[in-house]
C-alpha positions in Angstrom: 0.0 0.0 0.0 1.4 3.4 -1.0 1.7 5.8 1.9 4.4 8.3 1.0 5.8 9.8 -2.2 9.1 8.7 -3.5 12.1 10.9 -2.6 12.9 12.9 -5.7 15.9 11.5 -7.6 16.8 8.8 -5.0 20.5 9.6 -5.0 20.6 10.5 -8.7 20.0 13.7 -10.7 16.2 13.9 -11.0 14.7 14.2 -14.5 11.8 16.4 -15.8 9.9 16.5 -19.1 8.5 19.9 -20.0 6.1 20.0 -22.9 3.4 22.7 -22.7 1.1 24.6 -25.1 0.6 27.4 -22.6 4.1 28.8 -22.3 3.2 31.2 -19.4 5.9 30.9 -16.7 7.5 27.8 -18.2 11.0 29.3 -18.6 11.0 30.5 -15.0 9.8 27.1 -13.8 12.5 25.4 -15.8 15.1 27.7 -14.3 13.8 26.8 -10.8 14.0 23.1 -11.5 17.5 23.5 -12.9 18.6 25.2 -9.7 17.3 22.2 -7.8 19.4 19.9 -9.9 16.9 18.6 -12.4 18.0 17.4 -15.8 15.5 18.9 -18.2 14.1 17.5 -21.5 11.6 19.3 -23.7 9.9 19.4 -27.0 9.5 21.7 -30.0 8.5 25.3 -29.1 8.7 24.6 -25.3 12.4 23.7 -25.8 13.0 26.9 -27.8 11.3 29.1 -25.1 13.4 27.6 -22.3 16.7 27.6 -24.3 16.2 31.3 -25.2 16.3 32.1 -21.5 19.7 30.3 -21.3 18.4 27.5 -19.1 20.2 24.2 -19.8 17.7 21.9 -21.5 17.9 18.9 -23.8 15.6 18.0 -26.6 13.3 15.0 -26.1 15.2 13.2 -28.9 18.3 13.2 -26.7 16.3 11.1 -24.3 14.7 8.7 -26.8 17.5 8.5 -29.3 14.7 9.0 -31.9 13.8 12.2 -33.8 10.3 13.7 -33.8 8.4 12.4 -36.8 5.2 12.9 -38.7 5.4 16.7 -38.4 5.6 16.5 -34.7 2.7 14.0 -34.3 5.1 11.6 -32.6 7.5 13.1 -30.1 7.1 11.6 -26.7 5.5 8.3 -27.5 8.5 6.2 -26.7 9.5 3.6 -23.9 12.3 5.9 -22.8 9.7 8.4 -21.9 6.8 6.3 -20.7 8.9 3.6 -19.1 10.6 6.2 -17.1 7.3 7.7 -16.1 5.3 4.6 -15.3 8.0 2.6 -13.5 7.0 2.1 -9.8 9.9 3.0 -7.6 8.7 0.6 -4.9 9.0 -2.3 -7.3 12.6 -3.5 -7.7 11.7 -5.5 -10.8 10.5 -2.3 -12.5 13.8 -0.5 -11.7 15.8 -3.5 -12.8 13.9 -3.7 -16.1 14.6 0.0 -16.7 18.3 -0.5 -16.1 18.4 -3.6 -18.4 17.2 -1.4 -21.2 19.4 1.6 -20.4 16.5 3.7 -19.2 16.1 6.0 -16.2 13.1 7.2 -14.2 11.3 10.4 -15.0 10.4 12.3 -11.8 8.4 15.3 -13.0 6.1 16.0 -16.0 4.8 19.5 -16.8 2.4 19.5 -19.6 -0.8 21.1 -20.9 -2.6 20.5 -24.2 -3.2 21.9 -27.7 -5.9 24.6 -27.8 -8.6 22.4 -29.2 -11.5 24.3 -27.8 -10.2 27.7 -29.0 -9.5 26.2 -32.4 -13.0 24.9 -33.1 -14.7 27.9 -31.5 -13.0 30.0 -34.2 -14.6 27.9 -36.9 -11.7 25.7 -37.9 -12.0 23.1 -40.7 -12.2 19.4 -39.7 -8.6 19.0 -40.8 -7.4 21.8 -38.6 -9.5 20.6 -35.7 -8.1 17.1 -35.9 -4.5 18.5 -35.9 -5.3 20.1 -32.5 -6.3 16.8 -30.9 -3.4 16.2 -28.6 -2.1 12.6 -28.2 1.3 12.8 -26.8 0.4 15.4 -24.2 -2.6 13.5 -23.0 -0.6 10.4 -22.7 2.1 12.1 -20.7 -0.4 13.5 -18.3 -2.3 10.3 -17.8 0.9 8.3 -17.3 2.3 10.7 -14.8 -1.0 11.1 -13.0 -1.4 7.3 -12.8 2.0 7.1 -11.1 1.5 10.1 -8.9 3.0 8.5 -5.8 6.3 8.5 -7.6 6.0 11.2 -10.3 5.0 14.9 -9.9 2.6 16.0 -12.6 1.9 19.7 -13.2 -0.8 20.8 -15.7 -1.6 24.3 -14.4 1.0 27.1 -14.6 -0.5 28.5 -11.4 1.0 25.6 -9.6 4.6 26.2 -10.7 5.6 28.4 -7.8 4.1 26.1 -5.1 5.7 23.0 -6.6 9.1 24.7 -6.7 8.6 25.8 -3.1 7.7 22.3 -1.9 10.7 20.9 -3.8 13.0 23.4 -2.1 11.5 22.2 1.2 12.7 18.7 0.4 9.7 16.7 -0.9 6.1 16.9 -2.1 3.7 15.1 0.2 1.5 12.3 -1.1 -1.7 14.3 -0.7 -0.2 17.2 -2.6 0.8 14.8 -5.4 -2.7 13.4 -5.4 -4.3 16.9 -5.8 -1.9 17.6 -8.7 -2.9 14.3 -10.3 -6.6 14.9 -10.0 -6.1 18.3 -11.8 -4.3 16.5 -14.6 -7.1 13.9 -15.0 -9.7 16.7 -14.8 -7.8 18.6 -17.5 -7.7 15.5 -19.9 -11.4 14.7 -19.1 -12.5 18.2 -20.1 -10.3 18.0 -23.2 -11.9 14.7 -24.2 -15.4 16.1 -23.5 -14.7 19.0 -25.9 -13.5 16.6 -28.6 -16.5 14.3 -28.2 -18.9 17.3 -28.3 -17.3 18.5 -31.6 -17.4 15.1 -33.2 -21.0 14.4 -32.3 -22.1 17.5 -34.2 -25.9 18.0 -34.1 -26.5 14.8 -32.1 -27.9 16.5 -29.0 -28.6 13.4 -27.0 -25.8 10.8 -27.4 -25.8 7.5 -25.7 -23.0 8.7 -23.3 -23.1 12.4 -22.3 -20.0 14.0 -20.8 -20.0 17.6 -19.6 -17.1 19.9 -18.5 -17.4 22.9 -16.1 -14.8 25.2 -14.7 -15.1 26.8 -11.3 -15.9 30.5 -11.4 -15.9 30.9 -7.6 -16.6 29.4 -4.3 -19.8 30.6 -2.6 -20.3 31.4 1.0 -23.1 28.8 1.2 -25.9 27.3 -0.9 -29.6 28.0 -0.7 -29.3 27.7 3.1 -26.3 28.5 5.4 -25.7 24.9 6.2 -25.2 23.9 2.5 -21.8 24.2 0.8 -21.8 25.6 -2.7 -19.7 26.8 -5.7 -20.4 28.3 -9.1 -19.2 26.7 -12.3 -19.2 27.8 -15.9 -19.9 25.3 -18.7 -17.1 24.6 -21.2 -18.5 25.1 -24.7 -17.1 24.8 -28.2 -20.0 26.7 -29.8 -19.0 30.2 -30.8 -22.7 31.1 -30.9 -23.2 30.2 -27.3 -24.5 32.8 -24.8 -22.3 33.2 -21.8 -25.0 34.8 -19.6 -24.4 35.1 -15.9 -21.4 32.8 -16.0 -19.6 35.3 -18.3 -20.6 38.4 -16.4 -18.1 40.8 -14.8 -18.9 42.1 -11.4 -18.2 45.8 -11.2 -19.2 46.5 -7.7 -20.7 45.1 -4.5 -20.3 42.2 -2.2 -19.8 38.6 -3.3 -22.7 36.8 -5.0 -24.6 34.1 -3.2 -26.2 30.9 -4.5 -29.6 32.4 -4.6 -28.3 35.7 -6.1 -27.0 33.8 -9.1 -30.2 31.9 -9.6 -32.3 35.1 -9.5 -29.8 37.0 -11.6 -30.0 34.4 -14.3 -33.8 34.5 -14.2 -33.8 38.3 -14.5 -31.3 38.3 -17.4 -33.2 35.5 -19.3 -36.4 37.5 -18.9 -35.0 40.5 -20.8 -32.2 39.3 -23.1 -34.4 38.0 -26.0 -36.8 41.1 -26.2 -36.2 43.0 -29.4 -37.3 46.2 -27.6 -35.7 47.9 -24.6 -37.0 45.9 -21.6 -36.6 46.0 -17.8 -37.3 43.1 -15.5 -37.5 43.0 -11.7 -37.2 39.4 -10.4 -37.9 38.0 -7.0 -37.4 34.3 -6.2 -36.8 33.6 -10.0 -40.2 35.0 -11.0 -40.6 38.4 -12.7 -42.6 40.7 -10.3 -42.2 43.5 -12.9 -41.6 43.5 -16.6 -42.0 46.4 -19.1 -40.8 47.7 -22.4 -40.5 51.4 -23.3 -38.2 53.5 -25.6 -37.3 55.6 -22.5 -35.3 53.4 -20.1 -36.3 55.2 -17.0 -39.9 54.9 -18.0 -39.5 51.2 -18.7 -38.1 50.8 -15.2 -40.9 52.8 -13.6 -43.5 50.6 -15.3 -41.7 47.5 -14.3 -41.5 48.7 -10.7 -45.2 49.5 -10.7 -46.0 45.9 -11.5 -45.4 44.9 -7.8 -43.6 47.6 -5.7 -43.8 45.5 -2.6 -42.1 42.4 -4.1 -39.5 44.5 -5.9 -37.8 45.2 -2.5 -34.7 43.1 -2.3 -35.1 41.9 -5.9 -32.9 41.7 -9.0 -33.1 44.3 -11.8 -32.1 43.6 -15.4 -32.2 45.7 -18.5 -31.2 44.6 -22.0 -29.6 47.9 -23.0 -26.6 49.7 -21.5 -27.9 51.2 -18.2 -28.0 55.0 -18.1 -28.0 57.6 -15.4 -31.8 58.4 -15.4 -32.6 54.7 -14.7 -29.9 54.5 -12.1 -31.5 57.5 -10.3 -35.0 56.0 -10.5 -33.6 52.9 -8.9 -31.9 54.7 -6.0 -34.7 54.8 -3.5 -35.3 51.0 -3.5 -33.1 48.3 -2.0 -32.0 45.8 -4.7 -29.5 42.9 -4.4 -28.2 43.0 -8.0 -28.5 45.1 -11.2 -27.6 43.5 -14.5 -27.1 45.1 -17.9 -24.9 44.6 -21.0 -22.9 47.7 -19.9 -23.2 50.8 -17.7 -22.5 54.4 -18.4 -19.9 56.1 -16.2 -22.7 58.4 -14.8 -24.9 55.4 -14.0 -22.1 53.7 -12.2 -21.4 56.8 -10.1 -25.0 56.7 -8.9 -25.2 52.9 -8.4 -21.9 52.6 -6.5 -23.2 54.8 -3.8 -24.9 51.7 -2.5 -22.0 49.7 -0.9 -23.4 46.2 -1.2 -25.3 46.4 -4.6 -23.8 43.9 -6.9 -23.4 45.4 -10.4 -23.0 42.8 -13.2 -22.1 43.6 -16.8 -22.8 40.8 -19.2 -21.5 42.4 -22.3 -22.7 41.2 -25.7 -24.7 38.1 -24.8 -26.7 37.8 -28.0 -25.7 34.2 -28.5 -27.9 31.1 -28.5 -28.9 29.4 -25.3 -27.3 26.0 -24.7 -29.1 22.9 -23.6 -31.1 23.0 -20.4 -29.9 20.6 -17.6 -32.0 19.7 -14.6 -30.6 17.6 -11.9 -32.8 14.9 -10.4 -31.8 12.2 -7.8 -29.5 9.8 -9.6 -29.7 11.4 -13.0 -29.9 14.4 -15.3 -32.8 15.7 -17.5 -31.6 17.4 -20.7 -33.7 19.4 -23.1 -33.4 22.1 -25.7 -34.2 25.5 -24.2 -37.5 27.3 -24.5 -35.7 30.0 -26.5 -37.6 30.4 -29.8 -39.0 33.9 -30.3 -42.7 33.9 -29.4 -43.3 36.5 -32.1 -42.9 33.6 -34.6 -45.8 31.7 -33.1 -49.1 32.1 -34.8 -51.9 33.8 -33.1 -55.4 32.5 -34.0 -58.3 34.5 -32.8 -61.1 32.1 -32.0 -63.5 34.6 -30.4 -66.1 36.6 -32.2 -64.4 39.9 -31.5 -60.9 40.5 -32.9 -58.2 42.3 -30.8 -57.7 46.0 -31.2 -54.2 47.1 -32.2 -53.4 47.9 -28.5 -54.7 44.6 -27.3 -52.7 42.8 -30.0 -49.5 44.5 -28.8 -50.2 43.7 -25.2 -51.2 40.1 -26.0 -47.9 39.5 -27.7 -46.0 41.1 -24.9 -47.9 39.0 -22.3 -47.3 35.8 -24.3 -43.6 36.5 -24.4 -43.5 37.4 -20.6 -45.5 34.4 -19.4 -42.8 31.8 -20.3 -40.5 33.3 -17.7 -43.0 32.8 -14.9 -43.3 29.5 -13.0 -46.2 27.3 -13.9 -49.1 27.4 -13.5 -48.3 30.9 -14.9 -50.7 33.8 -15.4 -49.7 37.3 -16.3 -51.9 40.4 -16.7 -50.5 43.1 -18.9 -51.4 46.7 -19.8 -49.5 49.0 -22.0 -46.7 46.4 -22.4 -46.1 46.1 -18.7 -47.0 43.4 -16.2 -49.7 44.6 -13.8 -50.4 41.3 -12.1 -48.8 37.8 -11.8 -49.9 34.4 -10.5 -47.1 31.8 -10.4 -46.3 28.3 -9.1 -49.8 27.4 -8.1 -51.1 23.8 -8.1 -54.1 24.9 -10.1 -54.6 27.6 -12.7 -57.6 29.3 -11.2 -55.6 30.1 -8.1 -53.0 31.7 -10.3 -55.7 33.9 -12.0 -57.0 34.8 -8.5 -53.5 36.0 -7.4 -52.9 37.9 -10.7 -56.1 39.8 -10.6 -55.7 40.5 -6.8 -52.2 41.9 -7.5 -53.5 44.0 -10.4 -56.5 45.4 -8.5 -58.1 48.2 -10.5 -55.4 47.9 -13.2 -57.0 44.6 -14.3 -59.7 46.6 -16.0 -58.6 46.9 -19.6 -55.7 44.5 -19.2 -55.0 41.4 -21.2 -54.1 38.0 -19.8 -51.7 35.3 -20.9 -51.8 31.7 -19.6 -48.7 29.5 -20.2 -50.9 26.4 -20.8 -54.6 25.8 -21.7 -57.4 26.5 -19.2 -58.9 23.1 -18.3 -62.1 24.8 -17.1 -63.8 28.2 -17.9 -63.7 29.3 -14.2 -60.2 30.9 -14.6 -61.2 33.0 -17.6 -64.5 33.9 -15.9 -62.6 35.2 -12.9 -60.4 37.3 -15.1 -63.4 38.7 -17.1 -65.1 39.6 -13.9 -62.0 41.6 -12.9 -62.1 43.6 -16.2 -59.7 41.7 -18.5 -60.6 42.3 -22.2 -58.4 39.8 -24.0 -56.9 36.4 -23.3 -54.1 34.4 -25.0 -53.6 30.7 -24.2 -52.4 27.6 -26.1 -55.8 26.0 -26.4 -56.3 22.3 -26.7 -58.5 21.6 -23.7 -61.6 19.3 -24.1 -63.5 22.3 -22.6 -62.2 24.9 -25.0 -65.7 25.5 -26.2 -66.9 26.4 -22.7 -64.0 28.9 -22.3 -64.8 30.4 -25.7 -68.5 30.7 -24.7 -67.8 32.8 -21.6 -65.4 35.0 -23.6 -67.9 35.6 -26.4 -70.7 36.3 -23.8 -68.6 39.1 -22.4 -67.2 40.3 -25.7 -63.7 39.3 -24.7 -61.0 38.4 -27.2 -59.7 34.8 -27.0 -56.5 33.9 -28.9 -55.0 30.4 -29.3 -51.4 29.9 -30.0 -51.2 26.1 -30.1 -47.9 26.3 -28.1 -47.4 25.7 -24.4 -44.7 27.4 -22.3 -44.4 25.5 -19.0 -41.6 26.6 -16.7 -41.4 24.1 -13.9 
């Protein structure tokens, strides 16, 4: 049983192989290893970078006795390399076998891989992509990581300084070697995930699905203080992919929490696909206010009016650079986060007066949404996102009365907005602003009741959107009694005729879309 790492060199000059795509800090690392008595071997451009700094280094061919071939495709794939890496130092027969073949152990491997992800993101041809699939580097890393009790493997330039310091102190503990090895395996796993994603092309749901994520930050805690949490960004090879909250820059405020990130994403998703200038205020992942208007401050005022009570402590998002007038409108209310593509200097000067307000700039996030992943116990649900523009969906008026131009505008706005509300979702809209919302209820009539109660007198002359069909006419009747003049819903219930009858009796418009927008 392995309990301790092998002492470096074991009475001989230790050897290291350095072969990295990312040249950051490699010459300094090589110099530090040389000062510690390491004999250095390197490949191609890595050799040239180190040699230019006057650090003694040999080419890998000096170790193998064989030149690089096939245009560099084969450099390190040789027994002199992998025998030296994989030999167990606690097995005398391994060391004897190395000696019989004139080989010596390798004690340290520093390697990272060809930029496959960056290459395919830039739209490379298949030939160019295949040339960026690293073979020798992956093999070096896996071999060294497999034998981590005896070989130090370094994949991350950020670890160079700490590895040198530990070596100066005499030895690298087994647990530190283990952590370096897991980083190497994680690196190759993410690399292989990107290659598999590229090669499967449009096959969204392969028999085996691997995903790669990189840590953005540790979080203070999860949904509750006793839960541990961290935030990860998905590795993607798609140049069209939206980065969203994972790609946002925090310009001000205290650190983000688990719940902050969930709500921030909901707020940003609610506004990012609107063609018009749009402001959302979100609380507990549901929009409590949503409005469009050419004047940004007015869009904010209308969104805030949707539910001023719920807005307190919420998240504000706008899909245009945030300007000073909107910042000043926001000033009297406590918010956790404000999100926009960018902020004017004058707006930042106003917003930064609030010490704890998190300010997130998402930049140009016009890309396509990726797959939607939902974790369940023991598995993962995967689906394409509900991201298609609702303006492309056909409105079919089934009532006797046709919508007015204003009702048509509000119906389309409401239909777009309702898909960002938790099912069973009902929104009431007037003048392209939410005035009432009912969300997350076990039955649809309760959602209507909540929406009309929130709207109060503003329900009169408003329109209503329902994310799925009304199974009974009681929900529409409740909305009609409150003053709603037009309703949009998917249709498809066996009682559609009853719902149509109560609408026609009240001269209320009823529109069917044939499309459902559940958000569980």
